[in-house]
C-alpha positions in Angstrom: 0.0 0.0 0.0 1.0 3.6 -0.6 1.9 5.6 2.4 0.7 9.1 3.1 -2.4 8.8 0.8 -4.8 9.9 3.5 -4.8 13.4 5.1 -4.1 14.0 8.8 -7.2 13.4 11.0 -6.8 15.7 14.0 -8.9 17.4 16.7 -11.0 20.3 15.4 -12.9 23.2 17.0 -16.4 23.8 15.6 -17.7 27.4 16.1 -21.3 28.3 15.5 -22.6 31.9 14.9 -24.6 31.7 18.1 -21.4 31.4 20.0 -21.4 27.7 20.8 -18.1 25.8 20.4 -17.3 22.2 20.7 -14.6 19.8 19.7 -14.7 17.0 17.1 -12.2 15.4 14.7 -11.7 16.5 11.1 -9.0 17.1 8.5 -9.5 20.9 9.1 -8.5 22.5 12.4 -11.5 24.9 12.6 -15.0 24.6 11.2 -17.5 27.6 11.2 -21.2 26.7 11.0 -24.4 28.7 10.8 -26.5 26.3 12.9 -25.7 23.9 15.7 -27.7 21.7 18.1 -28.0 24.7 20.5 -29.7 27.0 18.0 -31.3 24.7 15.3 -35.1 25.0 15.2 -35.5 21.2 15.4 -33.8 21.0 18.8 -35.0 24.3 20.3 -38.6 24.3 19.1 -38.4 27.9 18.0 -38.6 29.0 14.4 -35.6 30.8 13.0 -35.4 32.4 9.6 -32.0 31.5 8.1 -31.0 34.0 5.4 -27.3 34.4 5.6 -26.8 35.9 2.1 -29.7 38.4 2.3 -31.5 36.7 -0.6 -35.0 37.6 0.6 -34.2 41.3 0.7 -32.4 41.1 -2.6 -35.4 39.4 -4.2 -37.8 42.0 -2.8 -35.7 44.9 -4.0 -35.3 43.5 -7.5 -39.0 42.7 -8.1 -40.8 45.3 -6.0 -41.3 47.7 -8.9 -42.2 45.0 -11.4 -44.9 43.5 -9.3 -46.6 46.9 -8.6 -46.4 47.9 -12.3 -47.8 44.6 -13.4 -50.7 44.8 -10.9 -51.4 48.4 -12.0 -51.4 47.3 -15.7 -53.8 44.5 -14.9 -56.2 46.8 -13.1 -56.3 49.2 -16.1 -56.9 46.3 -18.5 -59.6 44.7 -16.5 -62.4 47.2 -17.3 -61.6 47.0 -21.0 -61.7 43.2 -21.0 -65.2 43.2 -19.4 -66.7 45.8 -21.8 -69.0 44.7 -24.6 -68.0 45.5 -28.2 -70.4 48.0 -29.8 -72.9 46.6 -32.2 -73.2 48.3 -35.6 
């Protein structure tokens, strides 16, 4: 067998954004996580919105004007669609 094909497996420190830290074993020395067993909704029973990249706000900003404009255009078109054509 070849020697030194596997990486070093050493003790690692896991750090959560809530402040919880614990030790485990990994090929990395430190691991940063967004959720752990102390703050995960499954374990705590509390709902938590996880939006680390601001995707919800980004989506709202991008499509806020388009949704309002589309709704306004639909309201203006609605009376025309319901009107009866004039008979000659």
